VOPAGU-2260 file (C-alpha; in pm, 1 decimal, decimal comma):
REM VOPAGU-2260
SITE   aa  ch    i         X         Y         Z
SITE  MET   A    0   10067,1    3778,9   12954,9
SITE  LYS   A    1   10426,7    3879,1   12909,4
SITE  LYS   A    2   10589,3    4145,8   13120,5
SITE  ASN   A    3   10827,1    4395,7   12941,5
SITE  LYS   A    4   11099,7    4611,0   13078,7
SITE  ALA   A    5   10865,7    4863,7   13227,6
SITE  GLY   A    6   10666,7    4616,6   13405,2
SITE  GLN   A    7   10344,4    4683,4   13202,4
SITE  SER   A    8   10153,5    4403,0   13040,2
SITE  SER   A    9   10218,2    4356,4   12668,6
SITE  PHE   A   10    9888,1    4313,9   12497,0
SITE  VAL   A   11   10034,7    4122,7   12193,9
SITE  LEU   A   12    9729,0    3895,6   12135,3
SITE  ILE   A   13    9501,1    4209,0   12145,4
SITE  ASP   A   14    9711,6    4415,4   11917,7
SITE  ILE   A   15    9675,2    4128,0   11691,8
SITE  ILE   A   16    9298,7    4064,9   11693,9
SITE  ALA   A   17    9233,4    4438,9   11675,0
SITE  GLY   A   18    9452,1    4472,9   11374,4
SITE  LEU   A   19    9279,4    4201,8   11191,7
SITE  VAL   A   20    8955,1    4351,9   11271,7
SITE  VAL   A   21    9052,9    4676,4   11128,0
SITE  ILE   A   22    9205,3    4507,7   10807,6
SITE  ALA   A   23    8898,0    4307,2   10760,5
SITE  GLY   A   24    8674,7    4629,1   10773,5
SITE  GLY   A   25    8899,3    4792,7   10511,5
SITE  VAL   A   26    8867,4    4491,1   10303,1
SITE  LEU   A   27    8511,4    4501,4   10336,3
SITE  ILE   A   28    8470,5    4872,3   10272,0
SITE  ALA   A   29    8709,1    4801,3    9922,7
SITE  LEU   A   30    8444,0    4537,5    9849,0
SITE  SER   A   31    8152,2    4780,7    9840,1
SITE  TYR   A   32    8006,8    4659,3   10176,9
SITE  ALA   A   33    8077,9    4988,5   10337,6
SITE  ASN   A   34    7812,0    4960,7   10628,4
SITE  LEU   A   35    7956,1    4615,6   10728,3
SITE  GLY   A   36    8312,6    4757,6   10694,7
SITE  VAL   A   37    8250,5    5063,1   10909,0
SITE  VAL   A   38    8133,7    4844,5   11184,2
SITE  PHE   A   39    8432,8    4615,2   11180,9
SITE  THR   A   40    8657,1    4900,5   11165,5
SITE  SER   A   41    8475,4    5070,8   11453,8
SITE  VAL   A   42    8514,2    4753,9   11666,4
SITE  GLY   A   43    8877,3    4746,4   11600,9
SITE  LEU   A   44    8891,8    5122,7   11687,5
SITE  LEU   A   45    8705,6    5043,3   12021,9
SITE  ILE   A   46    8959,0    4746,4   12102,8
SITE  GLU   A   47    9234,0    4969,7   12042,5
SITE  ALA   A   48    9082,1    5239,5   12252,8
SITE  ILE   A   49    9022,0    5007,8   12564,0
SITE  LYS   A   50    9359,1    4869,9   12549,2
SITE  PHE   A   51    9508,5    5241,1   12544,1
SITE  LEU   A   52    9279,8    5286,5   12868,2
SITE  ALA   A   53    9403,2    4958,8   13030,3
SITE  ARG   A   54    9763,4    5047,3   12987,8
SITE  SER   A   55    9726,6    5395,9   13128,8
SITE  GLY   A   56    9538,9    5260,8   13440,2
SITE  LEU   A   57    9197,3    5414,4   13375,3
């Protein structure tokens, strides 16, 4: 993983994956697959939360 000026790891790949999962969840909800869309969106937000905790050192 790349290091930025602050010395913290940048989670670029994780950001891309989480973003795509959240977008896929939104598309599924728009296509009337609400339950599956909510699951995808929840997984994407969970990835973002884990990334945030990893950045803060918890």
